[in-house]
N, C-alpha and C positions, 0 to 999 in steps of 0.2 A: 504500597510502593508507587511512587510517582515517576513519570518518565524522565524528568530532569535529574533524578537521582541515579539513573543507570546509564547515562551517556558517557561515551569515551571522549575525554577532553582533546584528543588528537584530531577529532573530526568536528563537523559542524555542530554548533550549539543551538539549542532550542530557544527561540525568542520568548521573552516574558509577555504576559498579557498586555502590559503597558506598552512595550515596544511594538507589538502588533497593532494595538489601537492607534498608535501614532503614525502608522504606515498608511499610505494611500493605496488601498487594495480594491480591485474590482472583483467582488465575490458574487457574481450573478452567473447562473448557468447559461452557457452558450450552446444552443442546439446544433447537432451534427447535421449537415446537409447531406441528404441521401442522393445517390446517383453515380458517384465515382468509385464506390467501394469495390474491392477485388476479392476480399476474403469473407467479410460479413454480409449476411443477407439483408434485404430491405426490412424484413421483420425484426431482425436483431438490432438494426439501427433505430427502428421505431421503439423497440423495447428500451434501448439505452436512453433515448430522448424522454420517454414517458416514465420509465421506472427507475432509471439511473444505473442500471447494471445489465450485464450479459453473462449468462452461465448456462451450462458448463462448456468449456472449449478444451478438447483434448490436444495436448502438446507432446507428451512423451508416453511411450508404451511402458509396460511393467519392467522390462529389462533396463531400458534407458533410465527410468526413474530410480531403479535400485542403485545404479552407479553413482548418480548424483547424491542419493541419500547417504551412501557410505561416506562421501567426501564431506557433506554437511554435518553428518554425525561426528566426524573427527573434529571439525571446527567447533561444534557445540560442546563436545567433551573437553576440549582445551579451554574454552571459555568458562565452563563450570569449575574446572580444576583451578583456574586462576581467581576464583572467588566471585565471578560474575553471576548474573542470573540467566535464566533461559530466555529472557526477553532483551538481553543486553547487546546483541550483535547488530549495531547500526552501521551505516556506510559499508555494508558487507562487501560490496563490489570492489572496494579499495583494499580489502583484506584477503579475499579469496578468489583465485582464478576460476573456480567452479561457479561462484555466484556471478562473476563478471560474464562468464559464458551464458548463464541463464538469462541475465539481464539483456544481453545483446542477441539472444536467440532469434533467428530470422522469422520463425513462425509467430512468436509472440509479437515481435515488432510489426509484422504484416497486419495482425489484427489491430494493434494500437494505431497504426497509420490510418486505418479506415475511420478512426474516430478523431484523430488530431491533425491529419494532413501529411504531406510529404516530409516536411522538416520536423524531426522528432528528436528530443533530448531525453535520455535516461539519466535521472539525477539522484536516484536513491534506491537502496535495497536494505531491508530490515528482516532479520530472522526472528520469528515469534514461535516459541515452543511451549505449549501448555502441557506441563507434566501432570501425571495423575496425582491428585491430592494436593496440588500446590495452593489451592484456595484463592487463586487470583481470577478476577474478571476484567474485561475491557468494557467499560461503560459506554453508553451511547454517545457518539461524538461525530463530528465532521472533520475529516482530515484537514480541510482548508483552514480550520480554526488555528492550527498550529504552525502553518507554513508562511514564511515571508515572500510569497509568490503572488504575482498578478500579471494578467487576468486569470480567472479560474478556468484554465484549460489543462488540467492535470488528470491523468487516468492512472489508477492502480490496477496492476495485474497481480492477483493473489494466487500463488502456485501452491497446490497441496503436495507437500512432501510425503505426508501420511494421508490415508483416507480421513476425510473430515465430514462428520455428520452430527446430527443433534445430540447423539449419545456422548461424544467426546468434545462437545462445546464448539461446534463449528461457528463461523462468522454468521451474523444475522444482519439483514438490511431492512430499512424502513422504505418500502417501495414508494417512489415519487417524492420523497422528502427533499431531494436535490433541487427541486423547482421552487422551494420556499426561500431560497437565498441563505444568507448566513444567520443561523438560529441562535437564540439566547442560550447560554449555558451557565453553570455554576462551577466553582472550584470543588473538586472531590474532597471528601472527608477521609481521614486516615482509616476509620473503621470500615470503609467500603471495600478495602483490599483491591483497589483499582490500579491497574498497571499504568494508566494515564492519570492526568490531573484535572480532567474536565468531565462533566456529566451533563447531558441534556435530559431533562425529565419529561414525563408524560408524552412519550414519543408517539403514542397511538393517534394523537391528533394530527400527525403529519402523514400517516399512511399505514398500510398493513405490513406486519412483520413477516419476512421471508427468510427461510434458512438457506444458507449458501453451502449446501451439501456437495462435496466434490470428492471424486476418487483421486488417489495419488497419480500425479502426472497431468491433471486437469487444472485449468485456471478459470477464474472469473475476472471480469473487468468491471470497475465501478468508478463513478464520478467522485471527485474530491469533495463535493458538497453532499453526497449521500450519507445520511445517518446510518451508522453501523456500529457493531460491538459484538461481544461474545460473553457467554456465561462462564461460570466456574466449571472446570472439567471434573465431573464427579465419577467418571469411568475409570477403568484400569488401563486404558489406552492413552498414549500421549497424542497430541495434535500439533504437528510441526508444519508450519507454513512459511513461505517467503513472500514478502510484499515487495513488488518491483514498481517503481514510480517513473512515470513518463509525462512529459509536457510538450506542447508545441514550442518551437524554437523562439517564437515571439514573446513567450513568457519571460518576465524579468524576476530575478531573485536578489533579495537583499541579504545583508549580514554574511556575505561570502558563500552563500549556498550554491552559487554558480560554479564554484571551484571544484565541485565533485561531479559535474555533468559529463556525459558521454554522448556524442552525436551518433545516433544509431540509424538514422535515415535522413537522406537529403543533406542539408547543410545548415550552418548557423551563420547567416549572412552578416550579422552584426558582430560576431565574435564574442558575444556575451558569455557563453558557456565554455568551460575549460577544455572539454574533449579529452578526458583522461585515458591513457593507454591501459591495456590489460595488465593487471598486477602479476608479478612473478613470485609473490610471497608463497 
């Protein structure tokens, strides 16, 4: 299954490799300057600069997460009943008040501000649910490979809706790979059962593999240039996560991707991003 086959045509489309190649994108990691952070420690900033990620950060307690899980379970059930897959809910903040509230959560935004600065845009949310026995993997990739955004100042907050560990195919990072720039990839083959359509091979040359094990209600933060992926879920437990995307307001988006942005901190002086209101759906 390839990502372009599961997109909802009512929302932003994924650029083709040819379209991305034609764009003038600055895909070089920009280090975070330490000193003005309020929520993250100096060691966490150093880890992000050197390793490309920070984990874990507790956002919700068990009761709070249970309430959100119930709402997201309803959305997932409706999507599956409509013939979609458990990976199909993109632009979720435009479809679900609960996801919009998660994307704009003050504690999540406070952490992200420490990496991106005062003016922050939330521009995307994607539900990813690995069901037991679905046979799908997410091959090694860099998020920046897919996005018509420049410069590379985007951070993903990955929220664990369920506990995520090695047993139920949690996300994996290649520590330090974000410092290698935009890496060569190949188009995935059909027999790979890859949710995405790109694969970076021989990732061990770029750094050590780290498992992003999180308890429900915790997040990790990672750079858009960090190599990551996840294996097939061979357990009897599902692994439900929500990816929430943030960028500095200075980032420019092509192909209309700015139309789904939400100003979550500071301002957007240029007015490039749409600043979508909370959905009432």
